[in-house]
C-alpha positions in Angstrom: -8.8 14.8 30.4 -11.5 13.6 32.9 -11.8 9.8 32.6 -15.0 8.0 33.7 -13.6 4.4 34.1 -10.6 2.1 33.6 -11.0 -0.6 31.0 -11.2 -4.0 32.8 -7.9 -5.8 32.5 -8.1 -9.2 30.6 -6.4 -10.9 33.5 -9.0 -9.6 35.9 -11.7 -11.0 33.6 -10.1 -14.4 34.1 -10.2 -14.2 37.9 -13.9 -13.3 38.3 -13.9 -15.9 41.1 -12.7 -13.0 43.3 -16.4 -12.0 43.5 -17.0 -15.0 45.7 -14.2 -13.9 48.0 -15.7 -10.5 48.5 -17.8 -9.9 51.6 -21.5 -10.3 50.8 -22.3 -6.9 52.0 -19.5 -5.4 49.9 -20.9 -7.2 46.9 -24.3 -5.5 47.3 -22.7 -2.1 47.9 -20.7 -2.7 44.7 -23.9 -3.2 42.8 -25.5 -0.1 44.4 -22.6 2.1 43.3 -23.2 1.1 39.7 -26.1 3.4 39.7 -25.7 6.0 36.8 -27.3 8.9 38.8 -24.8 8.5 41.6 -22.0 8.4 39.1 -23.1 11.5 37.1 -23.8 13.5 40.4 -20.2 13.0 41.4 -18.8 13.5 37.9 -20.5 17.0 37.7 -18.5 18.3 40.7 -15.2 16.6 39.6 -15.5 18.1 36.1 -15.3 21.6 37.7 -11.7 21.1 38.7 -10.3 21.6 35.2 -13.4 22.5 33.1 -11.3 23.2 30.0 -9.6 19.8 30.0 -12.5 17.4 30.5 -12.1 16.2 26.9 -8.4 16.8 26.3 -5.1 16.6 28.0 -3.5 13.9 30.2 -6.1 11.3 31.4 -7.1 11.8 35.0 -8.0 9.3 37.8 -11.4 7.9 36.7 -14.5 9.3 38.4 -15.6 5.7 39.3 -12.4 5.0 41.2 -12.6 8.3 43.2 -16.3 7.6 44.1 -15.6 4.1 45.3 -12.4 4.8 47.2 -14.1 7.7 49.1 -16.9 5.3 50.0 -14.5 2.6 51.1 -12.6 5.1 53.2 -15.7 6.0 55.3 -17.1 2.4 55.3 -14.0 1.3 57.2 -13.2 4.6 58.8 -9.7 4.8 57.3 -7.5 7.8 56.6 -6.6 8.7 53.1 -3.2 7.0 53.6 -4.7 3.9 54.9 -7.2 3.8 52.0 -4.4 4.0 49.5 -2.4 1.2 51.2 -5.3 -1.2 51.8 -6.7 -0.8 48.3 -3.2 -1.3 46.8 -2.7 -4.5 48.9 -6.0 -6.2 48.2 -7.2 -7.7 44.9 -10.7 -7.7 46.3 -10.7 -4.0 47.0 -8.9 -3.3 43.7 -11.8 -4.9 42.0 -14.4 -3.1 44.2 -12.8 0.3 43.5 -12.4 -0.6 39.8 -8.6 0.1 39.9 -7.8 -3.4 38.6 -4.0 -3.5 37.9 -3.6 0.2 37.4 -1.7 2.4 39.9 -3.8 3.2 43.0 -4.3 7.0 43.3 -1.9 8.6 45.8 -3.6 9.8 49.0 -2.8 13.4 48.1 -4.4 13.0 44.7 -7.5 11.6 46.4 -7.6 14.5 48.9 -7.5 17.0 46.0 -10.3 15.3 44.2 -12.4 14.9 47.4 -12.3 18.6 48.0 -14.0 19.2 44.7 -17.2 17.5 45.9 -19.5 20.0 47.5 -21.6 19.3 50.7 -24.8 20.1 48.7 -23.8 17.4 46.2 -23.5 14.8 49.1 -27.0 15.8 50.3 -28.3 15.0 46.7 -26.3 11.8 46.7 -27.9 10.7 50.0 -31.4 11.5 48.5 -30.5 9.2 45.6 -29.4 6.5 48.0 -32.8 6.8 49.7 -34.6 6.5 46.4 -32.6 3.3 45.7 -33.6 1.9 49.1 -37.2 2.6 48.3 -37.0 1.0 44.8 -35.3 -2.1 46.4 -38.2 -2.2 49.0 -35.8 -1.7 51.9 -37.9 1.1 53.1 -41.4 2.4 52.4 -41.2 5.7 54.2 -44.2 4.9 56.4 -42.4 5.8 59.6 -40.2 8.8 60.4 -38.1 9.4 63.6 -36.0 12.5 64.0 -33.4 13.6 66.5 -30.3 15.8 66.8 -26.7 15.3 67.9 -23.4 17.2 67.8 -20.4 16.5 65.6 -17.4 18.0 67.3 -14.7 19.9 65.5 -11.1 18.6 65.7 -9.9 21.2 68.2 -8.4 21.2 71.7 -10.5 22.4 74.6 -10.6 26.2 74.2 -9.5 28.4 77.0 -8.6 32.1 76.8 -4.9 31.4 77.7 -4.5 28.5 75.2 -6.1 30.6 72.4 -3.8 33.5 73.1 -0.8 31.1 73.1 -2.0 29.7 69.8 -2.2 33.2 68.3 1.3 34.1 69.4 2.7 30.8 68.2 1.1 31.0 64.7 2.1 34.7 64.2 5.7 34.0 65.4 6.0 31.1 62.9 4.8 33.3 60.0 7.3 36.0 61.1 10.2 33.5 60.9 9.2 32.6 57.4 8.9 36.2 56.4 12.4 37.0 57.9 13.9 34.3 55.8 12.2 35.5 52.7 13.0 39.1 53.1 16.6 38.3 53.8 19.4 40.9 54.2 17.6 43.4 52.1 15.0 43.9 54.8 15.3 47.3 56.6 13.1 46.3 59.5 14.6 46.1 63.0 15.5 42.6 64.2 13.1 43.0 67.2 10.2 43.1 64.6 10.8 39.3 64.0 11.1 38.4 67.7 9.6 35.0 68.6 7.4 35.5 71.6 6.2 31.9 71.7 8.1 30.9 74.9 6.9 33.9 76.8 3.3 33.2 75.8 3.7 29.5 76.7 5.1 30.3 80.2 2.3 32.7 80.9 -0.4 30.2 79.8 1.2 27.5 82.0 1.3 29.9 84.9 -2.4 30.7 84.4 -3.2 27.0 84.6 -1.3 26.7 87.9 -3.0 29.8 89.3 -6.6 28.9 88.3 -7.5 27.7 91.8 -5.5 30.2 93.8 -7.2 33.5 93.3 -8.7 35.7 90.6 -6.4 38.7 91.2 -3.2 36.8 90.6 -4.9 35.2 87.5 -5.8 38.6 86.2 -2.2 39.9 86.5 -0.8 37.0 84.5 -3.5 37.4 81.9 -2.6 41.0 81.5 1.0 39.9 80.8 -0.2 37.4 78.3 -2.4 40.0 76.6 0.6 42.3 76.3 2.6 39.5 74.6 -0.2 38.8 72.2 -0.6 42.5 71.3 3.1 42.8 70.7 3.1 39.8 68.3 0.0 41.3 66.6 1.8 44.7 66.1 4.9 42.8 64.7 2.7 41.0 62.2 1.1 44.2 61.0 4.5 45.8 60.4 5.8 42.7 58.5 2.6 42.6 56.4 3.4 46.0 55.0 6.9 44.9 54.1 5.5 41.9 52.3 3.2 44.1 50.3 6.2 46.0 49.0 8.0 42.7 48.1 5.3 42.0 45.5 6.0 38.4 44.5 4.0 35.1 44.7 5.7 33.8 47.9 5.3 37.1 49.7 1.6 37.3 48.7 1.1 33.8 50.1 2.6 34.8 53.5 0.6 38.1 53.5 -2.6 36.1 52.9 -1.7 33.9 55.8 -1.2 37.0 58.0 -4.5 38.5 56.8 -6.2 35.2 57.8 -5.0 35.1 61.3 -4.8 38.8 62.3 -8.5 39.3 62.7 -8.8 36.0 64.6 -6.1 36.9 67.0 -7.6 40.4 67.5 -10.9 38.8 68.3 -9.3 36.4 70.9 -7.5 39.4 72.5 -10.8 41.3 72.6 -12.9 38.5 74.1 -10.2 37.7 76.7 -10.0 41.3 77.8 -13.8 41.5 78.1 -14.1 38.3 80.1 -11.0 38.3 82.3 -10.1 42.0 82.8 -13.5 43.7 82.5 -15.5 40.8 84.0 -18.0 40.9 81.2 -20.2 38.0 80.2 -19.4 37.4 76.5 -22.3 35.8 74.5 -21.5 32.5 72.9 -22.2 33.8 69.4 -19.4 36.4 69.8 -16.8 33.9 71.0 -14.0 32.4 68.8 -13.1 29.0 70.2 -10.4 28.0 67.6 -8.0 30.0 65.4 -7.9 27.1 63.0 -11.6 26.1 62.8 -13.3 29.5 63.3 -16.6 28.1 62.2 -16.8 26.0 65.3 -19.8 26.8 67.5 -20.5 26.4 71.2 -23.3 24.0 71.8 -25.0 23.5 75.2 -27.6 20.7 75.3 -27.5 19.9 79.1 -26.3 16.3 78.4 -24.5 14.5 81.3 -20.7 14.5 80.9 -21.2 16.7 77.8 -22.4 20.0 79.2 -20.6 22.0 76.5 -19.6 20.7 73.1 -17.7 22.5 70.4 -18.7 21.8 66.8 -22.0 21.9 65.0 -25.4 20.5 65.8 -26.8 18.2 63.1 -30.3 16.9 62.7 -31.0 13.4 61.3 -34.2 12.0 59.8 -34.5 8.2 59.8 -37.2 6.1 58.2 -38.2 2.5 58.6 -35.5 0.1 57.4 -32.8 2.1 59.2 -32.2 4.6 56.3 -31.2 8.1 57.2 -33.3 9.9 54.7 -32.1 13.4 55.5 -29.6 15.4 57.5 -29.0 19.1 58.2 -26.1 21.0 59.7 -27.7 23.6 61.9 -26.5 27.2 62.4 -25.8 27.7 66.1 -28.0 25.9 68.7 -31.6 26.5 67.6 -34.5 25.1 69.6 -35.4 21.5 68.7 -39.0 22.6 68.1 -37.8 24.4 64.9 -36.7 21.2 63.3 -40.0 19.3 63.2 -41.6 21.0 60.2 -38.4 20.9 57.9 -38.1 17.2 58.6 -41.7 16.5 57.6 -41.5 18.7 54.5 -38.3 16.9 53.4 -40.0 13.6 53.9 -43.0 14.6 51.8 -40.6 15.8 49.1 -38.6 12.6 49.2 -41.5 10.1 49.3 -44.3 12.1 47.8 -46.5 11.4 50.8 -46.4 12.1 54.6 -45.4 9.3 56.9 -48.1 7.3 58.7 -46.1 7.7 62.0 -43.7 10.5 62.9 -41.9 10.7 66.2 -39.4 12.9 68.1 -38.3 13.6 71.6 -40.1 15.7 74.1 -38.0 18.7 73.3 -39.7 18.9 69.9 -43.2 19.0 71.3 -45.4 22.0 70.8 -49.1 22.4 69.9 -48.1 24.0 66.6 -45.9 21.0 65.7 -48.7 18.5 66.5 -51.2 20.5 64.5 -48.8 20.9 61.5 -48.2 17.1 61.3 -52.0 16.4 61.6 -52.8 18.9 58.9 -50.1 17.3 56.7 -51.8 13.9 57.0 -49.7 12.1 59.6 -52.0 9.7 61.3 -49.9 9.0 64.4 -48.0 11.9 65.8 -45.6 10.8 68.6 -44.6 14.0 70.4 -44.5 13.4 74.2 -45.2 16.5 76.2 -42.6 17.6 78.8 -43.5 18.7 82.3 -46.9 18.4 84.0 -49.7 16.8 82.0 -53.4 17.0 82.2 -55.4 13.8 82.8 -56.5 14.0 79.1 -52.9 14.3 77.9 -51.8 11.4 80.1 -54.6 9.2 78.7 -53.6 10.2 75.2 -49.9 9.3 75.7 -50.9 6.0 77.5 -52.6 4.6 74.4 -51.0 1.5 73.0 -50.0 3.0 69.6 -48.4 5.9 71.3 -46.3 3.7 73.6 -45.3 1.5 70.7 -44.3 4.6 68.8 -42.1 5.8 71.7 -40.4 2.4 71.8 -39.7 2.5 68.1 -38.4 6.1 68.4 -35.7 4.9 70.9 -33.9 3.2 68.0 -32.7 6.4 66.6 -30.3 6.8 69.6 -28.7 3.5 68.5 -28.5 4.7 64.9 -26.7 7.9 66.0 -24.3 5.8 68.1 -23.4 3.5 65.2 -22.9 6.4 62.8 -20.6 8.0 65.3 -18.6 5.0 66.3 -18.4 3.2 63.0 -18.4 6.0 60.4 -16.7 8.8 62.3 -19.5 11.3 63.0 -18.3 11.8 66.5 -15.5 14.1 65.5 -14.9 15.8 62.2 -11.3 15.4 60.9 -11.7 17.6 57.8 -11.0 21.3 57.8 -13.2 24.3 57.3 -17.0 24.6 57.0 -17.0 22.8 53.6 -14.8 20.1 55.0 -17.3 19.7 57.9 -20.2 19.4 55.5 -18.3 16.7 53.4 -17.4 14.8 56.6 -21.0 14.6 57.7 -22.3 13.8 54.2 -19.9 10.9 53.6 -20.6 9.5 57.1 -24.3 9.4 56.5 -24.0 8.0 53.0 -21.6 5.3 54.2 -24.0 4.4 57.0 -26.9 4.0 54.6 -24.8 1.9 52.2 -23.8 -0.4 55.1 -27.4 -0.8 56.2 -28.6 -1.5 52.6 -25.7 -3.9 51.9 -26.5 -5.9 55.1 -30.2 -6.1 54.3 -29.6 -7.1 50.6 -27.0 -9.7 51.6 -29.5 -11.2 54.0 -32.1 -11.5 51.3 -29.7 -13.0 48.8 
């Protein structure tokens, strides 16, 4: 049975003085999370876990507790284990999370519930947070500044040798489990289950040592590593057929694991052969940079010390008051000029009017983008033109309102920095494309709640 809330313990009612011990910003965030629309938005997703038992069966962890614990986790950048421990140890956080004197949900329980919340739901949740900020007069939506950044996936730096080693290591690990499961009844040769991890590791290390010595020696070692990877691939294909014949739940799970990694290892072998042996330039869109996070994309933005990044490019829209009114996870590395119109359209949808001022970096500038903003009703369009400028253009960008708009726009760099450092948007620690979307969504929501809590506490 899906529970909404715990009943407040009588002893907790008698110690309401704890409210004065709570951080003023946390007090305001506590009030914001009482919003019924936020509650029902999360409840809808959580109800999909066991749709037939929402009204019957054993009572679940309340929706209110899950929402607040997930918010606390990203507010303080804790892991699930740390969240469980800190909430359990603190009467203040027990009150904030509405756990009271009930048992704090185990971290594994919280993880399972968190996975039920869809990335699209978090986008709607952030839209509601923006509406609350508007109602509380923390923002009026009169100004909009927009910019992009990269959130990295939680992977090691990808090289062809390390990816081949990862493939051999994973397949060898699965083969060991399959050998134990099939047992003495298996008719396959013992060589079919051979662990080639050590051979792959030695070859990968040798490639690292040979990287500066010469391409021919490097190519020879790569060929040896490719043979090792192909042999592991063939072994996994043979064992997969034996698992199909086994036909039980455990065998099916192992077969699914093999089915997951076989095409990825094949792709790594193919791209390594094309790059190293054939000397072909493989397009970034055709490269796999992680066996475990295959959705990871190669992003080149020409940034100093970050020439190549591995993750996803995200686009943030910030309005006056420091509220991130919108965010998008982009597919690949599209041109910045393509993000201007979606940002303006979302702003109009959110606030029912265009901003008085809209700004972006010079990479977003185009005559079409300026014209689109002016036709939409934006009075002051701050899009500096890159490269050589005519005398008329220089005079236009030297106007006082334009220069003030440029100074205001610089603040979005600080906002991106805070969201990365304080709320974990520098590197995604969740898995899969949905996990990536949840990680970004909760980070943005936590950042907005922190800004609103600070502003409301200052007004109180």
